[in-house]
C-alpha positions as CSV (number, residue, x, y, z in Angstrom):
1,M,-52.2,-110.7,-32.8
2,V,-55.4,-112.2,-33.0
3,G,-56.4,-115.7,-32.6
4,S,-57.7,-117.8,-34.7
5,R,-61.3,-117.8,-33.9
6,T,-61.4,-114.3,-34.1
7,R,-59.5,-114.2,-37.8
8,A,-62.4,-116.7,-39.0
9,A,-64.9,-114.4,-37.7
10,I,-63.5,-111.7,-39.1
11,I,-63.1,-113.3,-42.6
12,R,-66.3,-114.9,-42.4
13,S,-68.3,-111.6,-42.1
14,Q,-68.6,-109.4,-44.9
15,R,-69.7,-106.5,-43.0
16,I,-66.1,-106.1,-41.4
17,T,-63.9,-106.4,-44.6
18,G,-66.3,-105.7,-47.4
19,L,-65.7,-108.8,-49.1
20,A,-67.1,-112.6,-49.1
21,P,-64.8,-115.1,-47.3
22,D,-64.3,-117.0,-51.0
23,V,-62.5,-113.4,-52.1
24,I,-60.2,-113.2,-49.4
25,A,-59.0,-116.8,-49.9
26,E,-58.6,-115.4,-53.5
27,L,-56.7,-112.6,-52.7
28,L,-54.0,-114.3,-49.8
29,A,-53.2,-117.2,-52.8
30,E,-52.1,-114.6,-54.9
31,I,-50.6,-111.8,-53.0
32,G,-49.6,-113.5,-50.2
33,P,-46.6,-114.9,-52.7
34,L,-46.4,-111.6,-54.4
35,W,-45.4,-109.8,-50.6
36,H,-43.2,-112.6,-49.6
37,E,-41.0,-112.4,-52.7
38,R,-40.8,-108.5,-51.9
39,H,-40.3,-109.0,-48.2
40,Q,-37.1,-111.9,-49.3
41,A,-36.0,-109.2,-52.1
42,V,-35.3,-106.5,-49.0
43,L,-33.8,-108.7,-47.2
44,T,-31.3,-110.2,-50.1
45,S,-30.8,-106.6,-50.7
46,R,-28.4,-105.6,-48.0
47,P,-25.7,-107.5,-46.3
48,R,-26.6,-109.8,-43.4
49,R,-24.9,-109.3,-39.8
50,R,-26.8,-112.3,-38.2
51,A,-27.5,-115.6,-39.7
52,V,-30.3,-117.0,-41.5
53,G,-33.7,-117.3,-39.7
54,A,-32.1,-114.7,-36.7
55,G,-33.4,-111.7,-35.4
56,A,-37.0,-110.9,-34.5
57,K,-39.9,-112.7,-35.7
58,Y,-42.9,-111.0,-37.6
59,K,-45.8,-111.2,-34.8
60,L,-48.1,-110.3,-37.3
61,V,-48.8,-113.1,-40.5
62,F,-49.5,-111.9,-43.8
63,V,-53.5,-113.3,-43.4
64,D,-54.0,-110.5,-40.4
65,R,-51.5,-107.4,-42.6
66,L,-54.5,-108.4,-45.5
67,L,-57.5,-108.0,-42.7
68,A,-56.2,-104.9,-40.8
69,T,-55.6,-103.1,-44.3
70,L,-58.9,-104.3,-45.7
71,V,-60.9,-103.2,-42.3
72,H,-58.9,-100.1,-42.4
73,L,-60.0,-99.4,-46.1
74,R,-63.5,-100.7,-45.6
75,H,-63.7,-98.7,-42.5
76,G,-61.6,-95.7,-42.3
77,T,-60.4,-97.7,-38.5
78,T,-57.4,-95.7,-37.4
79,H,-54.2,-97.2,-37.2
80,D,-54.2,-97.0,-33.4
81,V,-57.4,-99.1,-33.1
82,L,-56.4,-101.4,-35.5
83,A,-53.0,-102.1,-33.3
84,C,-55.3,-102.8,-30.2
85,W,-56.8,-105.3,-32.2
86,F,-54.3,-107.0,-33.2
87,G,-51.9,-106.9,-30.3
88,V,-49.4,-105.2,-31.7
89,D,-47.8,-101.5,-32.3
90,R,-49.4,-98.8,-34.2
91,S,-45.9,-98.7,-36.3
92,T,-46.8,-102.2,-37.0
93,I,-49.4,-101.6,-38.5
94,T,-48.8,-98.6,-40.6
95,R,-45.9,-100.7,-42.2
96,A,-48.5,-103.5,-43.4
97,I,-50.7,-101.3,-44.6
98,G,-48.4,-99.5,-46.4
99,E,-46.5,-102.6,-47.7
100,V,-50.1,-104.5,-48.7
101,W,-52.4,-101.8,-50.6
102,P,-49.8,-101.0,-53.1
103,L,-50.1,-104.6,-54.5
104,L,-54.0,-104.4,-54.4
105,A,-53.7,-101.5,-56.8
106,D,-51.8,-103.2,-58.8
107,R,-54.5,-106.4,-59.5
108,G,-56.4,-103.8,-61.7
109,C,-59.9,-104.3,-62.1
110,T,-61.1,-108.1,-62.2
111,V,-64.1,-108.5,-65.3
112,A,-63.9,-111.9,-64.7
113,P,-61.7,-114.9,-63.1
114,D,-59.6,-115.1,-66.3
115,I,-59.9,-111.3,-67.5
116,R,-58.3,-108.5,-65.3
117,L,-58.0,-104.5,-66.7
118,R,-55.6,-102.4,-65.8
119,T,-54.9,-99.6,-68.3
120,L,-57.8,-97.4,-69.7
121,A,-56.8,-99.0,-73.4
122,E,-57.6,-102.3,-71.9
123,V,-60.7,-101.3,-70.9
124,I,-61.4,-99.9,-74.5
125,D,-60.5,-103.3,-76.2
126,H,-62.4,-105.2,-74.2
127,L,-65.7,-103.0,-74.4
128,G,-64.9,-103.2,-78.0
129,A,-64.6,-107.0,-78.4
130,S,-67.0,-107.5,-76.1
131,G,-69.7,-105.5,-77.9
132,Q,-70.4,-103.6,-74.7
133,T,-71.4,-99.7,-73.9
134,G,-68.8,-98.4,-71.4
135,I,-70.4,-95.3,-68.7
136,I,-67.7,-92.4,-67.6
137,D,-68.4,-90.2,-64.8
138,G,-66.1,-88.4,-62.3
139,T,-66.2,-88.4,-58.5
140,E,-64.9,-86.1,-56.2
141,V,-63.2,-87.9,-52.7
142,R,-62.2,-85.1,-49.7
143,V,-58.7,-84.7,-48.8
144,R,-56.9,-82.7,-46.0
145,R,-56.4,-79.1,-46.9
146,P,-52.8,-78.4,-48.1
147,A,-50.6,-76.3,-45.6
148,V,-50.2,-72.6,-45.7
149,G,-47.5,-71.8,-48.3
150,R,-47.5,-74.9,-50.3
151,K,-47.2,-74.4,-53.9
152,A,-50.2,-75.2,-55.9
153,R,-52.4,-75.0,-53.1
154,E,-55.5,-73.5,-54.9
155,K,-55.2,-76.4,-57.3
156,F,-56.9,-78.7,-54.9
157,I,-60.1,-77.0,-54.1
158,S,-63.2,-78.2,-56.0
159,G,-65.4,-75.7,-58.4
160,K,-68.4,-77.7,-57.6
161,N,-68.0,-79.0,-54.1
162,K,-66.0,-75.8,-52.8
163,Q,-64.0,-78.3,-50.3
164,N,-60.5,-79.6,-50.9
165,A,-60.3,-83.0,-53.1
166,V,-58.9,-85.5,-55.6
167,K,-60.7,-86.5,-58.7
168,S,-60.3,-89.6,-60.4
169,M,-62.5,-90.8,-63.3
170,V,-64.4,-93.9,-63.3
171,V,-65.6,-96.6,-66.2
172,T,-68.0,-99.1,-65.7
173,D,-70.2,-101.2,-68.3
174,A,-74.0,-100.7,-69.1
175,E,-74.9,-102.7,-65.5
176,G,-72.4,-100.7,-63.1
177,R,-69.6,-103.2,-62.8
178,L,-66.3,-101.6,-62.2
179,L,-63.8,-101.6,-65.2
180,F,-61.1,-98.7,-64.5
181,C,-60.4,-95.9,-61.9
182,S,-57.8,-93.4,-62.9
183,P,-55.1,-92.3,-60.4
184,A,-56.1,-89.5,-58.5
185,E,-56.0,-85.6,-59.7
186,P,-56.3,-82.6,-58.2
187,A,-60.0,-81.4,-57.9
188,S,-59.9,-78.5,-59.7
189,C,-59.1,-80.3,-62.9
190,A,-62.4,-80.4,-65.0
191,D,-63.8,-83.7,-66.0
192,I,-63.4,-83.4,-69.9
193,T,-59.7,-82.0,-69.2
194,H,-58.9,-85.3,-66.9
195,A,-60.6,-87.4,-69.7
196,R,-58.3,-85.9,-72.2
197,K,-55.1,-86.4,-70.3
198,L,-55.7,-89.7,-69.7
199,G,-55.6,-90.4,-73.7
200,L,-59.3,-91.1,-74.0
201,V,-59.8,-89.1,-77.4
202,E,-56.9,-90.9,-78.6
203,L,-57.6,-94.6,-77.6
204,L,-61.6,-93.6,-79.2
205,A,-60.2,-92.1,-82.5
206,D,-57.7,-95.3,-83.3
207,G,-59.3,-98.2,-81.3
208,P,-62.4,-100.5,-81.7
209,A,-66.3,-98.8,-82.1
210,V,-67.1,-98.2,-78.8
211,E,-70.1,-96.4,-77.3
212,I,-69.3,-94.3,-74.2
213,L,-71.6,-92.7,-72.3
214,A,-70.9,-89.5,-70.3
215,D,-72.8,-86.5,-68.5
216,A,-73.1,-82.9,-69.5
217,G,-69.7,-82.7,-68.1
218,Y,-67.7,-84.3,-71.5
219,Q,-69.9,-82.1,-73.5
220,G,-67.4,-82.1,-76.5
221,L,-65.9,-85.4,-76.6
222,G,-68.5,-86.3,-78.9
223,A,-66.7,-84.4,-82.0
224,Q,-63.3,-85.1,-80.9
225,T,-64.2,-88.6,-81.5
226,G,-66.9,-89.5,-84.2
227,G,-69.2,-89.6,-81.8
228,R,-68.5,-92.3,-79.6
229,V,-68.8,-90.7,-76.7
230,V,-72.6,-89.2,-76.2
231,T,-73.4,-87.4,-74.0
232,P,-76.9,-85.0,-73.5
233,P,-77.7,-82.7,-75.8
234,H,-76.8,-79.0,-75.7
235,R,-79.0,-76.9,-74.9
236,K,-79.0,-73.9,-77.6
237,F,-81.0,-71.7,-76.3
238,K,-80.5,-70.0,-72.7
239,K,-83.7,-68.1,-72.1
240,N,-87.1,-67.4,-74.5
241,S,-86.9,-71.1,-76.1
242,P,-89.9,-72.3,-78.0
243,E,-92.0,-74.4,-76.4
244,W,-91.5,-77.7,-79.2
245,Y,-87.7,-77.1,-77.9
246,E,-88.4,-77.5,-74.4
247,E,-89.9,-80.6,-75.2
248,M,-87.5,-82.1,-77.2
249,H,-84.9,-81.3,-75.0
250,E,-86.3,-82.5,-72.2
251,R,-87.2,-86.3,-74.0
252,Q,-83.8,-86.4,-75.0
253,R,-82.0,-85.8,-71.6
254,K,-85.0,-88.1,-70.2
255,A,-83.8,-91.0,-73.0
256,H,-80.3,-90.3,-72.1
257,S,-80.0,-90.3,-68.3
258,P,-81.6,-94.0,-67.4
259,R,-79.0,-95.1,-69.9
260,R,-75.6,-93.2,-67.9
261,I,-77.1,-93.6,-64.3
262,R,-75.5,-97.0,-64.2
263,V,-72.2,-95.3,-63.3
264,E,-73.3,-93.5,-60.0
265,H,-74.4,-96.5,-58.5
266,G,-71.0,-97.9,-59.1
267,I,-69.5,-95.1,-58.0
268,G,-71.9,-95.4,-54.8
269,H,-70.7,-98.8,-53.9
270,L,-67.1,-97.0,-54.2
271,K,-68.0,-94.2,-51.5
272,N,-69.7,-97.1,-49.2
273,W,-65.8,-97.8,-48.1
274,R,-65.3,-95.4,-45.7
275,S,-61.9,-94.6,-46.8
276,L,-63.1,-92.9,-50.5
277,A,-66.0,-91.0,-48.3
278,R,-63.4,-88.8,-46.6
279,H,-59.3,-89.7,-46.6
280,H,-57.8,-88.1,-43.8
281,G,-54.1,-89.5,-44.5
282,R,-51.7,-88.0,-46.8
283,R,-52.6,-87.1,-50.5
284,E,-50.1,-89.0,-52.2
285,H,-51.7,-92.2,-51.4
286,M,-55.0,-91.6,-53.0
287,S,-54.2,-93.0,-56.1
288,D,-53.1,-96.2,-54.5
289,I,-55.9,-96.3,-52.3
290,I,-58.7,-95.5,-55.0
291,Q,-57.2,-98.4,-57.6
292,S,-57.3,-100.5,-54.4
293,V,-60.5,-100.1,-53.6
294,A,-61.8,-100.4,-56.8
295,G,-59.8,-103.7,-57.9
296,L,-61.2,-105.3,-54.6
297,L,-65.0,-104.1,-55.5
298,S,-64.9,-105.6,-58.8
299,H,-63.4,-108.7,-57.9
300,Q,-66.3,-109.1,-55.6
301,Q,-68.4,-107.7,-58.0
302,A,-67.2,-110.7,-60.7
303,A,-67.6,-113.2,-57.7
304,T,-71.3,-112.0,-57.6
305,A,-71.9,-112.4,-61.4
306,S,-70.1,-116.1,-61.9
307,G,-72.3,-117.3,-58.5
308,T,-69.4,-118.3,-57.3
309,R,-70.2,-116.6,-54.2
310,T,-72.7,-118.1,-51.9
């Protein structure tokens, strides 16, 4: 168990946790009661053999559990190293991280102190109500190769990067602030197919008038959504194209690219968290990890935008 001085030093250093101290304080106030409530529910769900208060006491208090989870997500620190750092057994760190990151994933993305988005439908409604432009793009996280003989093993091979990965669709606003990260899908799923699975076409067709910028991987959604998804112009001539057409196509492409590039900045901030640069754990946990990091990063961005962080 770390001392109070070491704990305070960890909280003060944004290079260690990736978050400002005031953001960590808000996480403690929000998630701490939820964790204690779940813990008590587990205790009361089984018959007691000892009196209330008996038995071994936790060596790792909740603030240390949260800090261990943040350091693991930010730097990819192994559970063995964290166990040595916090002075507990490795299994204690594994159990603590497994309990905390689902709570972080359920938080959603923070847009403002009183606005939090958890589903794609809420994101579309928010963009329509605020009159903002959304930007979508897919990002891949490299994962371990499935074992030989495993069913649907080839689904995780990315046709783009030729590696085993999972894919998530990221939605940002025009400034590159994160609004949504979808659950992970095997990397063989095309970007446009993933967007259709998430119900983006139906949400845009039946919802408010929202402009969504996308890259060439989403060409075809514009026609299905009444022009609400804007993609780069489709090249009509594959070879021997007229000079005037090349100039027009290049001008349209360059006009679209600077507006769409902000989503790449948002994805770049996500990949600064080592757990999303390459994941060495179980692939089944990737959805929770991606949404946890997106929620933490969006909270940090909202705090910076509102001027609460000094």
